[in-house]
Structure formats: structure tokens, C-alpha cells
C-alpha positions in Angstrom: 81.6 127.8 182.6 81.5 131.4 183.9 83.4 134.5 183.1 83.8 138.1 184.3 82.7 138.5 187.9 79.5 137.0 189.5 80.2 133.4 188.4 84.0 133.5 188.9 83.5 135.0 192.4 81.1 132.2 193.3 83.4 129.5 192.1 86.4 131.1 193.7 84.6 130.8 197.1 84.1 127.1 196.4 87.7 126.8 195.5 88.8 128.5 198.7 86.9 125.9 200.6 88.8 123.1 198.9 86.7 122.3 195.8 88.5 121.2 192.6 87.3 124.0 190.3 87.7 123.5 186.5 87.3 126.8 184.6 86.1 126.2 181.0 87.3 129.0 178.7 87.2 129.9 175.1 90.2 128.4 173.3 91.8 131.6 172.1 90.2 134.5 174.1 89.6 132.9 177.5 87.7 134.9 180.1 87.0 138.4 178.9 88.7 139.9 181.9 92.1 138.5 180.8 92.2 141.6 178.6 90.7 144.1 181.0 93.4 146.5 182.0 95.6 148.2 182.8 96.7 147.4 185.4 98.4 144.2 184.4 100.9 142.2 186.4 103.9 142.1 184.1 105.6 138.8 183.4 109.0 138.2 185.0 109.6 135.9 182.1 107.2 135.5 179.1 105.2 132.3 178.6 106.7 130.2 175.8 105.4 130.8 172.3 107.5 128.2 170.5 106.1 125.0 172.0 103.7 124.0 169.2 103.3 120.8 167.4 100.6 118.5 166.0 99.1 118.3 169.5 99.9 121.7 171.0 99.0 125.1 169.8 100.9 128.3 170.4 99.4 130.1 173.4 97.8 133.5 172.7 99.9 136.5 173.9 98.6 138.7 176.7 100.0 142.0 177.9 100.5 140.4 181.3 98.1 139.0 183.9 95.1 141.3 184.3 94.5 142.5 187.9 90.8 142.1 187.3 91.2 138.4 186.2 93.6 137.7 189.1 91.2 138.9 191.7 88.6 136.1 191.3 90.3 133.1 189.7 92.6 131.6 192.2 92.3 127.9 193.2 91.1 126.9 189.8 92.3 124.9 186.8 91.7 126.3 183.3 90.8 124.2 180.3 90.1 125.4 176.8 87.1 123.8 175.2 85.1 124.8 172.1 81.5 124.0 173.0 80.4 124.9 169.5 82.1 121.7 168.3 80.5 118.4 168.8 83.7 117.0 170.3 83.8 119.9 172.8 80.2 119.3 173.8 81.0 115.7 174.4 83.9 116.6 176.6 81.7 118.9 178.7 79.1 116.1 179.0 81.7 113.7 180.2 82.9 116.3 182.8 79.3 116.9 183.9 78.8 113.2 184.4 81.7 113.2 187.0 81.0 116.6 188.6 79.2 117.6 191.7 78.5 121.1 190.6 78.3 123.0 187.3 78.1 126.8 187.3 77.3 128.8 184.2 76.4 132.4 183.3 75.1 132.2 179.7 71.9 133.8 178.5 69.0 131.4 179.2 68.6 129.0 176.3 72.1 129.3 175.0 73.5 126.1 176.4 70.4 124.2 175.4 71.5 124.8 171.8 74.5 122.6 172.5 72.7 120.0 174.5 74.2 121.3 177.7 71.2 122.6 179.6 70.2 121.3 183.0 67.5 119.1 181.4 70.2 117.5 179.3 72.9 117.0 181.9 70.7 115.8 184.7 70.1 112.7 182.5 73.8 111.9 182.5 74.2 112.8 186.2 71.1 113.0 188.3 73.2 114.1 191.3 74.5 117.2 189.5 73.9 120.6 191.1 73.5 123.0 188.1 73.7 126.7 188.9 72.7 129.3 186.4 73.6 133.0 186.9 71.8 135.4 184.6 70.8 139.0 184.5 67.1 138.4 184.8 66.4 134.8 185.6 65.4 131.9 183.3 61.7 133.0 182.9 59.8 136.2 182.5 59.7 138.9 179.8 63.3 140.1 180.3 64.9 136.6 180.6 66.7 136.7 177.2 68.4 140.0 178.0 72.1 140.0 178.9 72.7 141.2 182.4 75.4 143.7 183.5 76.0 145.0 187.0 75.7 148.7 186.3 72.4 148.2 184.3 70.9 146.2 187.1 72.0 148.8 189.7 70.0 151.3 187.7 67.1 149.1 186.9 66.6 147.6 190.4 66.7 150.6 192.6 70.3 150.7 193.9 71.4 153.6 191.7 68.3 155.6 192.7 69.3 155.6 196.3 73.1 156.1 195.8 74.6 159.5 195.6 74.3 162.9 197.2 70.8 164.2 198.1 70.9 167.0 195.5 73.0 165.1 193.0 72.4 162.6 190.2 72.1 158.9 190.7 75.5 157.1 190.8 76.7 153.6 190.7 78.5 151.9 193.7 82.2 152.0 193.4 82.6 148.2 193.0 80.3 145.8 191.1 78.3 145.0 194.3 75.3 143.4 192.5 77.6 140.9 190.7 79.5 140.1 193.9 76.3 139.6 195.9 74.8 137.4 193.2 78.0 135.3 193.4 77.6 135.1 197.2 74.0 134.1 196.9 74.8 131.4 194.4 77.6 130.0 196.5 75.2 129.7 199.4 72.6 128.1 197.2 75.1 125.5 195.9 76.1 124.6 199.5 72.4 124.2 200.4 71.7 122.1 197.3 74.6 119.8 198.2 73.3 119.3 201.7 69.8 118.6 200.2 71.4 116.0 197.9 72.9 114.1 200.9 69.2 113.4 201.8 67.6 113.1 198.4 70.5 111.7 196.4 69.5 114.1 193.6 70.9 117.4 192.4 68.8 120.3 191.2 68.8 123.5 189.1 69.7 126.8 190.8 68.3 129.8 189.0 70.1 132.9 190.3 69.8 136.4 188.8 71.3 139.8 189.3 67.9 141.5 189.3 66.4 139.4 192.1 69.6 139.6 194.1 69.6 143.4 193.9 65.9 143.6 194.8 66.5 141.4 197.8 69.4 143.5 199.1 67.4 146.6 199.1 66.5 145.3 202.6 64.8 148.0 204.8 64.6 150.4 201.9 62.5 147.9 200.0 60.5 147.1 203.0 59.7 150.8 203.6 58.1 150.9 200.2 56.3 147.5 200.4 54.9 148.2 203.9 54.5 151.9 204.1 54.4 153.0 200.4 57.5 155.2 201.2 59.5 156.1 198.1 63.3 156.2 198.8 65.7 159.0 197.9 69.4 159.6 197.9 71.0 160.6 201.2 74.7 160.6 200.4 76.5 159.3 203.6 73.6 160.4 205.8 71.0 158.1 207.4 67.4 159.1 206.9 66.4 158.0 210.4 69.5 158.8 212.5 71.4 162.0 213.1 74.3 162.5 213.3 75.4 159.6 211.2 77.5 160.6 208.2 80.9 161.8 206.9 82.3 165.0 208.2 85.2 167.0 206.8 88.3 167.6 208.8 91.2 170.0 208.1 92.9 167.5 205.9 90.4 164.7 205.0 87.2 163.1 206.2 85.9 161.1 209.1 82.7 159.1 209.4 80.9 159.4 212.8 77.6 158.0 214.0 75.5 158.6 217.2 72.6 156.2 217.2 71.3 156.8 220.7 71.3 159.5 223.4 74.3 158.0 225.2 76.4 158.1 222.1 75.3 161.6 221.3 76.2 162.8 224.8 79.7 161.2 224.4 80.1 163.0 221.0 79.2 166.3 222.6 81.8 165.9 225.3 84.5 164.8 222.9 84.0 167.8 220.6 83.9 170.1 223.6 80.3 171.0 223.2 78.6 169.5 226.2 75.9 172.2 225.9 74.4 170.5 222.9 73.1 167.7 225.2 70.7 170.2 226.8 69.8 172.0 223.6 66.0 171.4 223.1 66.6 170.9 219.4 68.8 167.8 220.0 67.3 166.1 223.0 66.2 162.9 221.2 67.1 161.2 218.0 63.8 162.4 216.6 64.7 166.0 217.5 68.2 165.6 216.0 66.8 164.2 212.7 64.3 167.1 212.5 67.1 169.6 213.1 69.8 167.8 211.2 71.0 170.8 209.2 71.8 172.9 212.3 73.4 169.9 214.1 75.6 168.9 211.2 76.7 172.5 210.7 77.9 172.6 214.4 79.7 169.3 214.2 81.3 170.3 210.9 82.6 173.5 212.4 84.2 171.6 215.3 85.8 168.8 213.3 86.8 171.1 210.4 89.3 172.8 212.7 91.4 169.7 213.4 93.1 167.1 211.3 91.8 163.6 210.7 94.5 162.1 213.0 93.5 164.6 215.8 89.8 163.7 215.3 90.5 160.0 215.6 92.6 160.5 218.8 89.8 162.7 220.2 87.1 160.0 219.6 89.2 157.0 220.7 87.6 155.2 223.6 84.4 157.2 223.3 82.1 154.3 222.6 81.1 156.0 219.3 81.3 154.3 216.0 83.8 156.2 213.9 86.5 155.8 211.3 88.5 157.7 208.7 87.5 157.7 205.1 90.5 155.7 203.8 91.7 155.5 200.2 92.7 152.0 198.9 96.4 152.4 200.0 95.3 153.3 203.5 92.8 150.4 203.5 95.5 147.8 202.9 97.7 149.5 205.5 95.0 149.3 208.1 96.4 147.7 211.3 93.5 145.4 211.7 93.7 144.0 208.2 97.5 143.6 208.6 97.0 141.7 211.9 94.5 139.4 210.3 96.8 138.7 207.3 94.0 139.9 204.9 96.4 140.3 202.0 98.3 137.1 201.0 100.9 136.4 198.4 101.4 133.4 196.1 103.9 132.6 193.4 102.7 132.8 189.8 104.8 130.7 187.3 105.3 133.7 184.9 104.4 136.8 186.8 106.3 136.1 190.0 104.9 137.0 193.4 101.3 138.3 193.3 99.3 139.8 196.1 95.6 139.2 196.6 92.9 139.6 199.2 92.6 136.3 201.0 89.4 134.5 202.1 87.2 136.8 204.3 86.1 134.1 206.8 88.3 132.2 209.2 87.3 128.8 210.7 88.3 127.4 214.1 88.8 123.8 212.8 89.0 124.1 209.0 91.4 125.7 206.6 90.7 128.0 203.7 93.7 129.1 201.7 95.1 130.3 198.4 96.6 127.1 197.2 97.2 127.9 193.6 97.5 131.1 191.6 95.0 132.0 188.9 95.8 129.7 185.9 97.1 130.5 182.5 94.7 130.1 179.7 94.2 126.3 179.1 97.0 125.5 181.4 95.3 122.3 182.6 93.4 121.0 179.5 95.7 118.0 179.0 95.8 117.2 182.7 92.0 117.2 183.1 91.4 115.2 179.9 94.0 112.6 180.9 93.6 112.4 184.7 89.9 113.4 185.2 88.4 111.8 182.1 91.0 109.2 181.5 91.8 110.0 177.9 94.3 108.0 176.1 96.8 109.5 173.6 94.5 108.5 170.8 91.5 110.1 172.4 93.5 113.3 173.2 94.7 113.6 169.6 91.1 113.1 168.4 89.8 115.8 170.7 92.4 118.3 169.3 91.9 117.2 165.7 88.2 117.6 165.9 88.4 121.0 167.4 86.9 120.2 170.7 89.9 121.0 172.8 93.0 123.2 172.4 96.2 122.2 174.2 98.9 124.6 175.3 102.2 123.5 176.7 103.5 126.2 179.1 106.4 124.0 180.2 105.2 124.0 183.8 
């Protein structure tokens, strides 16, 4: 019962590990991200719009499959249930009675209006692990506010420390707070399932964007809590290490770090400035941080005279951490990602072959895989009602007639 990013990312991870994930969607709109584009993956052949009857409705038309939707909804089934209808609420209660885990990202209190809060569903299934993902958590003065990644980035410190030193605060280029909250919730669900093996009881998981973001401030947060040190923006620089940043080349940029004296000495030799090792301004990391402007200027002058490719060849085998600043095309052409099969393809019934980034972790004795493409809206409603809940033809017809479920027949 999640949409957009944090919740779907969490449930995608569960699906990658083999869980049967049933995505509950609004009967006509579905997940908001189905309309977020361009880009859309065009249909090779359009879904049918003429398979309608007393039982089946005509599927809504989409401009294609949204790239945003596709990125976090593989390995799932989609059912279209109207939880505002009593019949829809009953279907969801029946599913909860059979489920191991429920994940939702509604504003606190919303599902309670329909009798679908944890306190309601734990009565029908005491073993249920019920995970709530919200902007601000289920308690506190901000709990009823909706949560959005960019707002939490601003409100919980991340935007304040992101950007160039003399520039305005900026957001991270991807919705990292949403993604990290999904990761946290996925881990919490796994822990709750392990706990259940001992206690035979489920529990409620209360995950929020704001606490996730505060927790991943890491050393920046600790600097303030322990030393009262307010943070600032550093661009690609590191406040405690120099050199450790992006440098311009003749045709691009390269990121280089030298975290100790040995690495700095290696850098000096590779840029043909061995004299810098003996310069009193740069003897230790403390000296280099104090004289950062002068040091960075020298390195920029050296690297700015050569191309990125030449700089990479020059630093190869140096023991230094370094890498080019790649665009997205270059990222997916990276030889390491290619060798690890990071990008995988799967066949979509209407959009044809689609590419997506595969699971990030590999296991020695277990398999994680993209087994099924992201589903069409309500593709599996009839299948789930019949085969998971055991609905008869009569029950199925009643669910549709009473507005609890909407069935689409895609002919697949």
C-alpha cells in the first residue's frame, strides 16, 4: 500500500529477495509515478481497451510505461482496490490476515479511518509485521504533515551542507532521503521477521523521512552534538582532508583524494611536482588543510593542462583514490558495472524489452533476480482474489459490483 519512491523501493528489495509482493493501487489512477514523465517507455503494441464486460472494466490509458514507475516496481503484482468502499476494506483485511508483512505510506491516522491501522489488523493477524513510512513519524507535533524528500532534505540538514561553499543550498541529485528510508524500512522488516520467529508475534515499524535523514548526517551530526560545531557547505571538498575534491581537466573533471602523507607523496610524483612533498606548507594533512587554497591552485594548474583520459592514465597504479566525473551514459558504460552485469533486461508484455538496474548485492549461495517486469495497473487483481483469497465467481462479482475491486483483462 505504498506509492512514489520510499515505500516502493523498500518493497522492491523484498521482491528481489523472493517475496511475493502485492501492490495495492487506486483503481483508476494507480501509483502517482505512472504519469511522471517523460521519459516513457513506448508500447510496442497498446494494451487492449475493448475487453470490457459486466466483470471487467476498460483499462485507463497511459502514454507508455513511466521510467520513474519502472525503476522501483519490478517483482510485484498489482491489484486495484478502492479502500474507501467497505468491500475494498474487507478485501484488504482478508489479505492482511494471510500476509507476513504490510507496508504503507499514508499520513498517520488515514488508514485508521478505514479500520486498516495496525491496531485493527494485528487483531486479525497477530503475526503481521506492519511497516509505516511517513514524513515525520506517527507521533509529535509534525506527524500529520505529508512528507516529501526535497522538503525533508531542507528541513533536516542535508540541503544546508550540500552545494558550493559560496553558493546557495541545493538538493542532492536523486531523492536520497526517500531511498535511504526505504532501505532502513527494508532492514527493519527483516529484523522484525527474525524477531517473530522467536516471539510468534509481529509488530509495528514506524519509519520516517526526517529521522532517517537526521541519522545519515553521520559525522556531521556528531560534530555538532559533541563539539557544538555548525556545519557548512564544502562543494566536493572535505573539511578535514586536503587535497580531496574534484579538479578540472582540459576536457572534463576528475576527483582525487590524498588522505595521508604517503598518498600525497604519490600524487606529487604523478603530477611531476615532487618538490611539493618538502614544501613546509604541505608537510602534514593539517598543513595541507590550512593551506588548501594554495595547494588546490597548484594541482588545478597541473591537471588543467591535460585531458581527463591522460589524467586517469597518469594516476593509474598510484595507490590514490581517483575517478572521472562521469555522466549517466558514461556510468552505465563503466567497465566495472558491465563486468558485474549491473544493468539487466526483462521482457514487458506491452513495452517490449526494458532495461533496469539490477539488485546491488550478490550472494554466494542465494539468488536475487528480476523475475517479473513492473506490472500493468490492476494486472493481477483477479488472480489474487481467486488464488490468494480463494474467491468464487459469485464473490468476485460481488467485489466488483460493490466497488471494492476493479478488474482489468489485459489478455496476458
